N, C-alpha and C positions, 0 to 999 in steps of 0.2 A: 740189812744184813745182820746176821746174828754174830755172836762173839767169835765164831769160827770162820767168819767171812762168807757164810752161806746165805744166799737170798732165796726165799721160797716164793713160789708163783701160784696164785689162786687159779683154780679151774674157772671156766666160764660160769656166769651166774645160772642157777637152776630155778630161782624163785624171785618174784617181785612181791614185796609185802606192802600193802596199803592199809592204813588205819582208817576206819569208818565209824561214824556215830551210830548207824543202824544197819546191821548186817543184811537183813531181809530187803530193805530198800536198795542197798548197794547191789545185791545179787539181781534184783529185778531190773535195775538200771543197766548193769553190764550185760545181762542176758538179753533184755528187750531191745536195747539200742544198738549194741555192738555184736550180738550173737555169740557171746562167750558162754561157755558152760559145756556140759552140765556141771553144776557145783556140788561138791560133797561138803556137808556141814558137820561140824563137831563142836562140842563144848570142851574146851581144853583147860584142864586143871591139873598141871603136872604133879607127879608124886613128890618130886624134889625141885625146888625153885629158889634161886638166890638173886637178889638185886644188890650190886656192889658188895658181894660176899656175904650178905646177911640173909638168912632164910626168910622168905617172903611169899606167902601163899597168893596165888592169882587165879582168876577165872576169866577166860576169853571165849567169845563166840567166833569161830573161824569158818570161813567158806573158801574152798579151794577148787580150782579148775585148771586143767592142762591148757596151755596157750602156746601151741607149737612146742619148741623145746623148753619153754618156761612154765612154771606153775605160778598162777596168780593166786595170792593169798590175801583175802580180805579179813581184817581183824577188828572186831568190836570189843573193846575192853569192858568187862562187867564188874570185876572186883579186884582189889589189890592195888598197891602202889608200885607201878612198873612203867617202863618206857612207853608202852602203847598209850596209857592214860596220860602221861606227861605230854606226848606228842599231840594228842587230840586237844588237850587243854591249851597248849602253847601255840600250836600251828594250825589247828583244825584238821580236817580230813586231808589225806595225801599219802604219797609214797614215803614210807618210813625206812625200808631196808631192802637190801639185795641179799639173797641167801645163796650160799655156796656149799655144795655137798663135798665133804672132804673125807678121805680114808685115813688121815693122820691127824686127827683132832687134837690129841694131847701135844703133839709136836708143834702144831699151829699155835696153840695157846702159849707154849713155852717161847716160841719165836716172837710172838707179839709182845709178850711180857718183857723180853730182852730189848725190844724196840719201844718200850714205854707206852704201849697201847693196852689199856686196861679192859677187862671184861666188865661190861655194864650190867648184863643180866645173863644167867645161864639156867638151864633146866635139864632134867633127866627124867625120862618116863617111858613106859611101854605104850605104844600106839597101835591099836587094833589094825591089822592089815599091813603094817609097816615093820614092826619089831621094836627093838630097844633104840630110843632116840636120845642123843645128847645134842644140845644146841647152845650156842653162846652168841649174844650180841656183843660185839667189840666196839670200842669207842673210836671208830674210824671216821666219825662225822666232823672232826675238827677241820678237815679240808674237804670241801664238797658238800657237806651237810647230810650225807647218807650213811646210816649205820650198815655194817656188814654183819651177817649172821653166818656162823660156821655151823654146819649140820653134819652129824654122823649118824648113820642108820645101820644097825646090826640086826639081821633077822633073828 
């Protein structure tokens, strides 16, 4: 609850984020064995990116496919010191985050701050075919071990 006694409720997850060591091999695996896809691939280097509030450039290879109501996001870290790289180094490949599309992004960040949940990483950029995207990984992993990503998309 926030200072006014209000409790916010996340929408259902829209995305499952999996960190991988090799994007092409992961796509071949998920497509060939499980029939997932087709995958859209992008090199993601956001115009603005911060890790723990400090400007930090990153570059990621990302493969995405729709999986029923969820998007499967495969993430291969290429450059930069960010949570994807840390996850791969510390835990190996695996599910790193759940993504939630929110239309009240700033309100969520304020609410989480009031509840002492910090932003681990955030980015803001224009994504072709989507529009202007703001996203924040919040340190929700102290219980359950899974990061939550808040995602705002504006055309």
